[in-house]
C-alpha positions in Angstrom: -18.5 -23.9 73.4 -16.2 -26.7 72.2 -19.0 -29.3 72.8 -21.4 -27.2 70.7 -18.9 -27.1 67.8 -18.4 -30.9 68.0 -22.1 -31.5 68.1 -22.7 -29.3 65.1 -19.9 -30.9 63.1 -21.3 -34.4 63.9 -24.7 -33.3 62.7 -23.2 -31.9 59.4 -21.3 -35.2 58.8 -24.5 -37.2 59.4 -26.5 -35.1 57.1 -23.8 -35.4 54.4 -23.8 -39.1 54.8 -27.5 -39.2 54.3 -27.3 -37.1 51.2 -24.5 -39.2 49.7 -26.2 -42.4 50.5 -29.2 -41.3 48.5 -27.3 -40.8 45.3 -24.2 -43.0 45.5 -24.2 -46.8 45.4 -23.5 -48.5 48.7 -20.2 -50.1 47.5 -18.9 -46.8 46.1 -16.6 -46.3 49.0 -15.4 -49.9 49.2 -11.7 -50.3 49.4 -10.1 -51.0 46.0 -7.7 -53.9 46.2 -4.1 -53.0 45.4 -3.2 -53.5 41.8 -1.1 -56.5 40.9 2.6 -55.8 40.3 2.8 -55.2 36.5 6.5 -54.5 36.3 8.4 -56.8 33.9 11.9 -58.0 34.3 13.9 -57.8 31.1 17.2 -58.8 32.6 16.7 -62.5 31.9 16.5 -62.1 28.1 19.2 -61.7 25.6 18.6 -60.5 22.1 20.6 -61.3 19.0 20.6 -58.2 16.8 23.1 -59.5 14.3 20.4 -60.8 12.0 19.3 -57.2 11.4 22.7 -56.0 10.2 21.9 -56.3 6.5 23.6 -54.0 4.0 21.7 -50.9 3.0 20.0 -50.9 -0.4 18.7 -48.1 -2.6 14.9 -48.1 -2.7 13.2 -48.0 -6.1 9.5 -47.2 -6.2 7.6 -50.0 -8.0 6.2 -47.5 -10.6 9.7 -46.4 -11.4 11.1 -49.8 -12.1 9.9 -49.8 -15.7 10.1 -46.1 -16.3 11.8 -45.0 -19.4 13.6 -41.8 -20.1 11.3 -39.1 -21.3 11.8 -38.1 -24.9 10.1 -34.9 -26.1 8.1 -35.3 -29.3 9.5 -33.7 -32.3 8.2 -30.2 -33.0 5.5 -30.1 -35.7 6.7 -28.5 -38.8 5.4 -25.0 -39.5 2.6 -25.0 -42.0 3.7 -24.0 -45.5 2.7 -20.5 -46.6 2.2 -21.7 -50.1 3.1 -24.6 -52.2 5.6 -22.7 -54.3 7.5 -19.4 -54.2 5.9 -16.4 -55.9 9.0 -15.9 -58.1 9.3 -12.5 -56.5 12.2 -12.3 -54.1 10.8 -9.4 -52.1 7.4 -11.1 -51.6 9.0 -14.4 -50.7 11.3 -12.7 -48.2 8.4 -10.9 -46.5 6.4 -14.2 -46.2 9.5 -15.9 -44.8 10.0 -13.2 -42.2 6.3 -13.3 -41.3 6.5 -17.1 -40.8 9.5 -16.6 -38.4 7.0 -15.0 -36.0 4.7 -18.0 -35.9 3.8 -18.8 -32.3 4.6 -15.3 -31.0 2.5 -13.9 -28.1 -0.2 -11.4 -28.6 0.5 -8.3 -26.5 -1.7 -5.3 -26.8 0.3 -2.4 -28.1 3.4 -4.6 -28.5 5.8 -4.0 -31.4 8.8 -6.3 -30.6 9.5 -9.8 -31.9 7.3 -12.4 -30.3 5.4 -9.8 -28.2 3.2 -7.8 -30.5 -0.4 -7.1 -31.5 -1.7 -7.4 -35.0 -0.4 -4.0 -36.3 2.8 -4.4 -34.3 3.5 -7.7 -35.9 2.7 -6.5 -39.5 4.8 -3.3 -39.0 7.7 -5.4 -37.6 7.7 -7.7 -40.6 7.9 -4.9 -43.1 10.5 -3.0 -41.0 12.9 -6.0 -41.5 12.7 -5.2 -45.2 13.2 -1.4 -44.9 9.5 -0.5 -45.2 8.3 1.7 -42.4 4.6 1.3 -41.5 2.8 2.9 -38.5 1.8 0.2 -36.0 -1.8 1.4 -35.9 -4.3 -0.2 -38.4 -6.2 3.0 -39.3 -3.0 4.9 -40.0 -1.3 1.9 -41.7 -4.1 1.6 -44.3 -3.3 5.2 -45.5 0.3 4.3 -46.1 -0.5 1.5 -48.5 -2.1 1.1 -51.9 -5.3 -1.0 -52.4 -5.0 -4.0 -54.7 -7.7 -6.1 -56.4 -5.2 -8.9 -57.1 -3.6 -9.8 -53.8 -0.3 -11.7 -53.8 1.6 -13.4 -50.9 3.3 -10.6 -49.0 0.4 -8.1 -49.3 -1.5 -6.9 -46.3 -5.1 -7.9 -45.3 -7.3 -5.6 -43.3 -10.3 -7.1 -41.6 -13.2 -6.5 -39.2 -13.8 -2.8 -39.9 -10.0 -2.1 -40.3 -9.5 -3.1 -36.6 -7.4 -6.2 -37.6 -4.5 -6.6 -40.0 -2.2 -9.4 -41.1 0.0 -10.6 -44.0 -1.6 -12.5 -46.9 0.0 -15.9 -47.7 -2.0 -16.9 -50.8 -4.7 -19.6 -51.2 -7.1 -17.8 -48.8 -4.6 -17.9 -45.9 -3.0 -15.2 -43.8 -0.7 -14.9 -40.8 -1.5 -12.5 -38.0 -1.2 -11.9 -34.3 -4.9 -12.8 -33.7 -5.6 -12.5 -30.0 -4.2 -13.3 -26.6 -5.6 -16.8 -26.7 -4.3 -17.9 -30.1 -1.2 -15.6 -30.5 0.4 -15.4 -33.9 -0.8 -18.1 -36.3 -1.8 -19.0 -39.8 -5.5 -18.9 -40.4 -8.1 -18.5 -43.2 -8.9 -15.0 -44.2 -12.6 -16.0 -43.9 -12.3 -16.1 -40.1 -13.2 -12.4 -40.2 -14.8 -10.1 -42.8 -12.2 -8.7 -45.2 -12.2 -5.0 -45.7 -9.5 -5.0 -48.4 -6.1 -6.1 -49.6 -3.3 -3.6 -49.7 0.3 -3.6 -51.0 3.5 -1.9 -50.0 5.5 -3.3 -52.9 
């Protein structure tokens, strides 16, 4: 039995050798020479690190060397409402109060300083002078008197009574126009005018 196993094992090894020989180069199993000793002896070298002991310096980026301190530009003056006062203290005061809101944000339904819509802005301005107006354009119109001779400090209704602002004279008005532009001075011609009204 043992002879038979040895014979079978020998036949298997021989067949394996034939199979390998057909696909592997003849020198594939040659003995690889031992690699050369690549170790390196550092013990015979001395290094002088004293030349690297330089004092620390503060790094300044090249683009910052010529940088100057930033100075914000001066704010542009607010556009004048008109070249001269109207001679009417009440109207002049309303115009001045309206101009104090220049640059305020447009907030739909807003009624507070700097965060208002067109009717909220207009009603806020007049409230500062003791005149109560409803912050809704269609109702506000019924609380005022129409005028054919508008003066600074009067009220302008536009765009089918959906927009309102305060007349400044010389074809200009101030209003909370929209979310993009906010509160600004603009020509009355930007929208169709429905009528001028007065509360004075």
